[in-house]
DRENMIFI-78811 format. One record per atom (N, C-alpha, C, O): residue number from 1; residue in one letter; chain; atom name; x, y, z. Coordinates in pm, whole numbers, plus 50000, padded with zeros to 5 digits. Each point is the difference from the previous one (the first is absolute). Last residue first. Example, Ala and Ser with C-alpha at 12.3 -4.5 7.8 and 13.67 -1.06 7.14 Angstrom:
<pts>
pt n->2	res->S	chain->A	atom->N	c1->51285	c2->49775	c3->50708;
pt n->2	res->S	chain->A	atom->CA	c1->50082	c2->50119	c3->50006;
pt n->2	res->S	chain->A	atom->C	c1->49923	c2->50109	c3->50073;
pt n->2	res->S	chain->A	atom->O	c1->50051	c2->50111	c3->50017;
pt n->1	res->A	chain->A	atom->N	c1->49978	c2->49317	c3->49976;
pt n->1	res->A	chain->A	atom->CA	c1->49911	c2->50119	c3->50000;
pt n->1	res->A	chain->A	atom->C	c1->50090	c2->50120	c3->50000;
pt n->1	res->A	chain->A	atom->O	c1->50104	c2->49998	c3->50066;
</pts>
This chain:
<pts>
pt n->53	res->X	chain->A	atom->N	c1->16011	c2->45129	c3->77044;
pt n->53	res->X	chain->A	atom->CA	c1->49876	c2->50086	c3->49988;
pt n->53	res->X	chain->A	atom->C	c1->49979	c2->50136	c3->50061;
pt n->53	res->X	chain->A	atom->O	c1->49894	c2->50060	c3->49983;
pt n->52	res->X	chain->A	atom->N	c1->50472	c2->49587	c3->50000;
pt n->52	res->X	chain->A	atom->CA	c1->50013	c2->50091	c3->49893;
pt n->52	res->X	chain->A	atom->C	c1->49862	c2->50090	c3->50012;
pt n->52	res->X	chain->A	atom->O	c1->49994	c2->50112	c3->49947;
pt n->51	res->X	chain->A	atom->N	c1->50038	c2->49506	c3->50350;
pt n->51	res->X	chain->A	atom->CA	c1->50105	c2->50100	c3->50037;
pt n->51	res->X	chain->A	atom->C	c1->50008	c2->50127	c3->49890;
pt n->51	res->X	chain->A	atom->O	c1->50024	c2->50114	c3->50040;
pt n->50	res->X	chain->A	atom->N	c1->49687	c2->49498	c3->49901;
pt n->50	res->X	chain->A	atom->CA	c1->49940	c2->50095	c3->50117;
pt n->50	res->X	chain->A	atom->C	c1->50112	c2->50097	c3->50024;
pt n->50	res->X	chain->A	atom->O	c1->49968	c2->50116	c3->50029;
pt n->49	res->X	chain->A	atom->N	c1->50141	c2->49571	c3->49627;
pt n->49	res->X	chain->A	atom->CA	c1->49890	c2->50095	c3->49948;
pt n->49	res->X	chain->A	atom->C	c1->49960	c2->50089	c3->50157;
pt n->49	res->X	chain->A	atom->O	c1->49987	c2->50123	c3->49999;
pt n->48	res->X	chain->A	atom->N	c1->50492	c2->49712	c3->50013;
pt n->48	res->X	chain->A	atom->CA	c1->49892	c2->49945	c3->49977;
pt n->48	res->X	chain->A	atom->C	c1->49889	c2->50104	c3->49951;
pt n->48	res->X	chain->A	atom->O	c1->50013	c2->50123	c3->50002;
pt n->47	res->X	chain->A	atom->N	c1->50521	c2->49945	c3->49933;
pt n->47	res->X	chain->A	atom->CA	c1->49892	c2->50023	c3->50104;
pt n->47	res->X	chain->A	atom->C	c1->49873	c2->49904	c3->49926;
pt n->47	res->X	chain->A	atom->O	c1->49986	c2->49977	c3->49880;
pt n->46	res->X	chain->A	atom->N	c1->50519	c2->49850	c3->50029;
pt n->46	res->X	chain->A	atom->CA	c1->49904	c2->50118	c3->49960;
pt n->46	res->X	chain->A	atom->C	c1->49882	c2->50010	c3->50095;
pt n->46	res->X	chain->A	atom->O	c1->49962	c2->49903	c3->50066;
pt n->45	res->X	chain->A	atom->N	c1->50530	c2->49941	c3->50122;
pt n->45	res->X	chain->A	atom->CA	c1->49870	c2->49943	c3->49949;
pt n->45	res->X	chain->A	atom->C	c1->49915	c2->50109	c3->49939;
pt n->45	res->X	chain->A	atom->O	c1->49984	c2->50105	c3->50061;
pt n->44	res->X	chain->A	atom->N	c1->50429	c2->50035	c3->50142;
pt n->44	res->X	chain->A	atom->CA	c1->50043	c2->49864	c3->49935;
pt n->44	res->X	chain->A	atom->C	c1->49880	c2->49910	c3->49911;
pt n->44	res->X	chain->A	atom->O	c1->50019	c2->49924	c3->49905;
pt n->43	res->X	chain->A	atom->N	c1->49995	c2->50637	c3->50090;
pt n->43	res->X	chain->A	atom->CA	c1->49985	c2->49886	c3->50103;
pt n->43	res->X	chain->A	atom->C	c1->50040	c2->49864	c3->49937;
pt n->43	res->X	chain->A	atom->O	c1->49999	c2->49970	c3->49880;
pt n->42	res->X	chain->A	atom->N	c1->50286	c2->50477	c3->50003;
pt n->42	res->X	chain->A	atom->CA	c1->49860	c2->49955	c3->49983;
pt n->42	res->X	chain->A	atom->C	c1->49966	c2->49883	c3->50101;
pt n->42	res->X	chain->A	atom->O	c1->50084	c2->49947	c3->50074;
pt n->41	res->X	chain->A	atom->N	c1->50306	c2->50487	c3->49860;
pt n->41	res->X	chain->A	atom->CA	c1->49978	c2->49865	c3->50056;
pt n->41	res->X	chain->A	atom->C	c1->49851	c2->49961	c3->49966;
pt n->41	res->X	chain->A	atom->O	c1->49921	c2->50092	c3->50021;
pt n->40	res->X	chain->A	atom->N	c1->50410	c2->50261	c3->49701;
pt n->40	res->X	chain->A	atom->CA	c1->49883	c2->49999	c3->50104;
pt n->40	res->X	chain->A	atom->C	c1->49965	c2->49828	c3->50044;
pt n->40	res->X	chain->A	atom->O	c1->49989	c2->49907	c3->49920;
pt n->39	res->X	chain->A	atom->N	c1->50498	c2->50272	c3->49891;
pt n->39	res->X	chain->A	atom->CA	c1->49885	c2->49935	c3->49945;
pt n->39	res->X	chain->A	atom->C	c1->49891	c2->50003	c3->50108;
pt n->39	res->X	chain->A	atom->O	c1->50027	c2->49942	c3->50105;
pt n->38	res->X	chain->A	atom->N	c1->50469	c2->50329	c3->49779;
pt n->38	res->X	chain->A	atom->CA	c1->49911	c2->49968	c3->50104;
pt n->38	res->X	chain->A	atom->C	c1->49868	c2->49947	c3->49912;
pt n->38	res->X	chain->A	atom->O	c1->49954	c2->50063	c3->49905;
pt n->37	res->X	chain->A	atom->N	c1->50510	c2->49834	c3->49881;
pt n->37	res->X	chain->A	atom->CA	c1->49929	c2->50129	c3->50041;
pt n->37	res->X	chain->A	atom->C	c1->49883	c2->49932	c3->50088;
pt n->37	res->X	chain->A	atom->O	c1->49965	c2->49882	c3->50007;
pt n->36	res->X	chain->A	atom->N	c1->50536	c2->49990	c3->49742;
pt n->36	res->X	chain->A	atom->CA	c1->49905	c2->49964	c3->50097;
pt n->36	res->X	chain->A	atom->C	c1->49922	c2->50126	c3->50025;
pt n->36	res->X	chain->A	atom->O	c1->50054	c2->50110	c3->50018;
pt n->35	res->X	chain->A	atom->N	c1->50218	c2->49648	c3->49538;
pt n->35	res->X	chain->A	atom->CA	c1->49977	c2->50106	c3->50070;
pt n->35	res->X	chain->A	atom->C	c1->49898	c2->49990	c3->50135;
pt n->35	res->X	chain->A	atom->O	c1->49896	c2->49935	c3->49986;
pt n->34	res->X	chain->A	atom->N	c1->50446	c2->49704	c3->49796;
pt n->34	res->X	chain->A	atom->CA	c1->49862	c2->50046	c3->49991;
pt n->34	res->X	chain->A	atom->C	c1->49983	c2->50107	c3->50072;
pt n->34	res->X	chain->A	atom->O	c1->50042	c2->49999	c3->50116;
pt n->33	res->X	chain->A	atom->N	c1->50404	c2->49807	c3->49652;
pt n->33	res->X	chain->A	atom->CA	c1->49958	c2->50035	c3->50127;
pt n->33	res->X	chain->A	atom->C	c1->49865	c2->50047	c3->49955;
pt n->33	res->X	chain->A	atom->O	c1->49987	c2->50068	c3->49899;
pt n->32	res->X	chain->A	atom->N	c1->50235	c2->49571	c3->49793;
pt n->32	res->X	chain->A	atom->CA	c1->50010	c2->50137	c3->50024;
pt n->32	res->X	chain->A	atom->C	c1->49920	c2->50024	c3->50121;
pt n->32	res->X	chain->A	atom->O	c1->49912	c2->49919	c3->50031;
pt n->31	res->X	chain->A	atom->N	c1->50350	c2->49613	c3->49844;
pt n->31	res->X	chain->A	atom->CA	c1->49866	c2->50069	c3->49980;
pt n->31	res->X	chain->A	atom->C	c1->50012	c2->50131	c3->50048;
pt n->31	res->X	chain->A	atom->O	c1->50079	c2->50018	c3->50093;
pt n->30	res->X	chain->A	atom->N	c1->50341	c2->49729	c3->49680;
pt n->30	res->X	chain->A	atom->CA	c1->49918	c2->50004	c3->50145;
pt n->30	res->X	chain->A	atom->C	c1->49869	c2->50105	c3->49975;
pt n->30	res->X	chain->A	atom->O	c1->49992	c2->50099	c3->49927;
pt n->29	res->X	chain->A	atom->N	c1->50272	c2->49789	c3->49684;
pt n->29	res->X	chain->A	atom->CA	c1->50009	c2->49861	c3->50082;
pt n->29	res->X	chain->A	atom->C	c1->49925	c2->50032	c3->50122;
pt n->29	res->X	chain->A	atom->O	c1->49920	c2->49916	c3->50041;
pt n->28	res->X	chain->A	atom->N	c1->49997	c2->50347	c3->49491;
pt n->28	res->X	chain->A	atom->CA	c1->50074	c2->50012	c3->50114;
pt n->28	res->X	chain->A	atom->C	c1->49981	c2->49852	c3->50077;
pt n->28	res->X	chain->A	atom->O	c1->49903	c2->49926	c3->49983;
pt n->27	res->X	chain->A	atom->N	c1->49839	c2->50184	c3->49627;
pt n->27	res->X	chain->A	atom->CA	c1->50135	c2->50003	c3->49947;
pt n->27	res->X	chain->A	atom->C	c1->50086	c2->49990	c3->50127;
pt n->27	res->X	chain->A	atom->O	c1->50110	c2->49949	c3->49975;
pt n->26	res->X	chain->A	atom->N	c1->49423	c2->50074	c3->50060;
pt n->26	res->X	chain->A	atom->CA	c1->50004	c2->49907	c3->49917;
pt n->26	res->X	chain->A	atom->C	c1->50177	c2->49960	c3->49986;
pt n->26	res->X	chain->A	atom->O	c1->50049	c2->49886	c3->50001;
pt n->25	res->X	chain->A	atom->N	c1->49721	c2->50457	c3->50284;
pt n->25	res->X	chain->A	atom->CA	c1->49928	c2->49864	c3->50027;
pt n->25	res->X	chain->A	atom->C	c1->50051	c2->49919	c3->49930;
pt n->25	res->X	chain->A	atom->O	c1->49999	c2->49888	c3->50052;
pt n->24	res->X	chain->A	atom->N	c1->50167	c2->50566	c3->49873;
pt n->24	res->X	chain->A	atom->CA	c1->49991	c2->49950	c3->50164;
pt n->24	res->X	chain->A	atom->C	c1->49973	c2->49872	c3->50013;
pt n->24	res->X	chain->A	atom->O	c1->50078	c2->49931	c3->50067;
pt n->23	res->X	chain->A	atom->N	c1->49884	c2->50237	c3->49484;
pt n->23	res->X	chain->A	atom->CA	c1->50161	c2->49992	c3->50051;
pt n->23	res->X	chain->A	atom->C	c1->49997	c2->49940	c3->50149;
pt n->23	res->X	chain->A	atom->O	c1->50062	c2->49901	c3->50039;
pt n->22	res->X	chain->A	atom->N	c1->49497	c2->50200	c3->49788;
pt n->22	res->X	chain->A	atom->CA	c1->50075	c2->49889	c3->49939;
pt n->22	res->X	chain->A	atom->C	c1->50139	c2->49962	c3->50041;
pt n->22	res->X	chain->A	atom->O	c1->50040	c2->49888	c3->50032;
pt n->21	res->X	chain->A	atom->N	c1->49751	c2->50503	c3->50095;
pt n->21	res->X	chain->A	atom->CA	c1->49932	c2->49904	c3->50077;
pt n->21	res->X	chain->A	atom->C	c1->50058	c2->49863	c3->49933;
pt n->21	res->X	chain->A	atom->O	c1->50038	c2->49909	c3->50073;
pt n->20	res->X	chain->A	atom->N	c1->50099	c2->50484	c3->49719;
pt n->20	res->X	chain->A	atom->CA	c1->50046	c2->50009	c3->50146;
pt n->20	res->X	chain->A	atom->C	c1->49962	c2->49876	c3->50074;
pt n->20	res->X	chain->A	atom->O	c1->50080	c2->49943	c3->50073;
pt n->19	res->X	chain->A	atom->N	c1->49760	c2->50119	c3->49481;
pt n->19	res->X	chain->A	atom->CA	c1->50129	c2->49954	c3->49994;
pt n->19	res->X	chain->A	atom->C	c1->50066	c2->49991	c3->50174;
pt n->19	res->X	chain->A	atom->O	c1->50070	c2->49911	c3->50047;
pt n->18	res->X	chain->A	atom->N	c1->49463	c2->50205	c3->49711;
pt n->18	res->X	chain->A	atom->CA	c1->50032	c2->49894	c3->50120;
pt n->18	res->X	chain->A	atom->C	c1->50142	c2->49970	c3->50010;
pt n->18	res->X	chain->A	atom->O	c1->50031	c2->49899	c3->50063;
pt n->17	res->X	chain->A	atom->N	c1->49630	c2->50523	c3->49692;
pt n->17	res->X	chain->A	atom->CA	c1->50108	c2->49901	c3->49997;
pt n->17	res->X	chain->A	atom->C	c1->50014	c2->49932	c3->50143;
pt n->17	res->X	chain->A	atom->O	c1->49974	c2->50052	c3->50109;
pt n->16	res->X	chain->A	atom->N	c1->49538	c2->50057	c3->49762;
pt n->16	res->X	chain->A	atom->CA	c1->50114	c2->50077	c3->50017;
pt n->16	res->X	chain->A	atom->C	c1->50126	c2->49922	c3->49972;
pt n->16	res->X	chain->A	atom->O	c1->49988	c2->49880	c3->49978;
pt n->15	res->X	chain->A	atom->N	c1->49581	c2->49933	c3->49960;
pt n->15	res->X	chain->A	atom->CA	c1->49973	c2->50130	c3->49972;
pt n->15	res->X	chain->A	atom->C	c1->50115	c2->50102	c3->50029;
pt n->15	res->X	chain->A	atom->O	c1->49994	c2->50115	c3->49957;
pt n->14	res->X	chain->A	atom->N	c1->50022	c2->49336	c3->49899;
pt n->14	res->X	chain->A	atom->CA	c1->49985	c2->50094	c3->50102;
pt n->14	res->X	chain->A	atom->C	c1->49973	c2->50160	c3->49961;
pt n->14	res->X	chain->A	atom->O	c1->50044	c2->50047	c3->49895;
pt n->13	res->X	chain->A	atom->N	c1->50004	c2->49510	c3->49817;
pt n->13	res->X	chain->A	atom->CA	c1->49884	c2->50041	c3->50078;
pt n->13	res->X	chain->A	atom->C	c1->49998	c2->50091	c3->50118;
pt n->13	res->X	chain->A	atom->O	c1->49897	c2->50018	c3->50065;
pt n->12	res->X	chain->A	atom->N	c1->50494	c2->49826	c3->49670;
pt n->12	res->X	chain->A	atom->CA	c1->49875	c2->50021	c3->49917;
pt n->12	res->X	chain->A	atom->C	c1->49888	c2->50065	c3->50035;
pt n->12	res->X	chain->A	atom->O	c1->49945	c2->50092	c3->49940;
pt n->11	res->X	chain->A	atom->N	c1->50426	c2->49764	c3->50354;
pt n->11	res->X	chain->A	atom->CA	c1->49996	c2->50136	c3->49952;
pt n->11	res->X	chain->A	atom->C	c1->49910	c2->50048	c3->49890;
pt n->11	res->X	chain->A	atom->O	c1->49964	c2->50117	c3->49984;
pt n->10	res->X	chain->A	atom->N	c1->50057	c2->49433	c3->50196;
pt n->10	res->X	chain->A	atom->CA	c1->49949	c2->50093	c3->50098;
pt n->10	res->X	chain->A	atom->C	c1->50031	c2->50143	c3->49959;
pt n->10	res->X	chain->A	atom->O	c1->49929	c2->50089	c3->50047;
pt n->9	res->X	chain->A	atom->N	c1->50232	c2->49597	c3->49637;
pt n->9	res->X	chain->A	atom->CA	c1->49858	c2->49968	c3->50022;
pt n->9	res->X	chain->A	atom->C	c1->49944	c2->50109	c3->50100;
pt n->9	res->X	chain->A	atom->O	c1->49914	c2->50080	c3->49964;
pt n->8	res->X	chain->A	atom->N	c1->50553	c2->49898	c3->49999;
pt n->8	res->X	chain->A	atom->CA	c1->49939	c2->50054	c3->49871;
pt n->8	res->X	chain->A	atom->C	c1->49830	c2->49991	c3->50000;
pt n->8	res->X	chain->A	atom->O	c1->49929	c2->50091	c3->49958;
pt n->7	res->X	chain->A	atom->N	c1->50338	c2->49706	c3->50385;
pt n->7	res->X	chain->A	atom->CA	c1->49990	c2->50149	c3->50006;
pt n->7	res->X	chain->A	atom->C	c1->49947	c2->50068	c3->49894;
pt n->7	res->X	chain->A	atom->O	c1->49934	c2->50103	c3->50013;
pt n->6	res->X	chain->A	atom->N	c1->50105	c2->49404	c3->49956;
pt n->6	res->X	chain->A	atom->CA	c1->49916	c2->50055	c3->50129;
pt n->6	res->X	chain->A	atom->C	c1->49981	c2->50148	c3->50004;
pt n->6	res->X	chain->A	atom->O	c1->49888	c2->50052	c3->50004;
pt n->5	res->X	chain->A	atom->N	c1->50417	c2->49758	c3->49699;
pt n->5	res->X	chain->A	atom->CA	c1->49870	c2->49992	c3->49947;
pt n->5	res->X	chain->A	atom->C	c1->49926	c2->50047	c3->50111;
pt n->5	res->X	chain->A	atom->O	c1->49930	c2->50100	c3->49982;
pt n->4	res->X	chain->A	atom->N	c1->50511	c2->49892	c3->50124;
pt n->4	res->X	chain->A	atom->CA	c1->49945	c2->50117	c3->49907;
pt n->4	res->X	chain->A	atom->C	c1->49876	c2->49977	c3->49950;
pt n->4	res->X	chain->A	atom->O	c1->49935	c2->50101	c3->49972;
pt n->3	res->X	chain->A	atom->N	c1->50202	c2->49557	c3->50329;
pt n->3	res->X	chain->A	atom->CA	c1->49968	c2->50133	c3->50051;
pt n->3	res->X	chain->A	atom->C	c1->50001	c2->50115	c3->49912;
pt n->3	res->X	chain->A	atom->O	c1->49935	c2->50099	c3->50034;
pt n->2	res->X	chain->A	atom->N	c1->49912	c2->49430	c3->49787;
pt n->2	res->X	chain->A	atom->CA	c1->50123	c2->50056	c3->50054;
pt n->2	res->X	chain->A	atom->C	c1->49982	c2->50122	c3->50081;
pt n->2	res->X	chain->A	atom->O	c1->49895	c2->50061	c3->49981;
pt n->1	res->X	chain->A	atom->N	c1->49820	c2->49464	c3->49906;
pt n->1	res->X	chain->A	atom->CA	c1->50005	c2->50152	c3->49990;
pt n->1	res->X	chain->A	atom->C	c1->50124	c2->50043	c3->50056;
pt n->1	res->X	chain->A	atom->O	c1->50052	c2->49948	c3->50099;
</pts>
């Protein structure tokens, strides 16, 4: 599969244009910067039934 085939396939099923995303992740040599946002902390272990009651 070529890059052109991959991008055509992805664009065929996308709900919106992915040119910017594909340009950043497929065509450039360096990875794009990921946006950093606050993410709420969550417990390392899921609560047990007793804790969630």
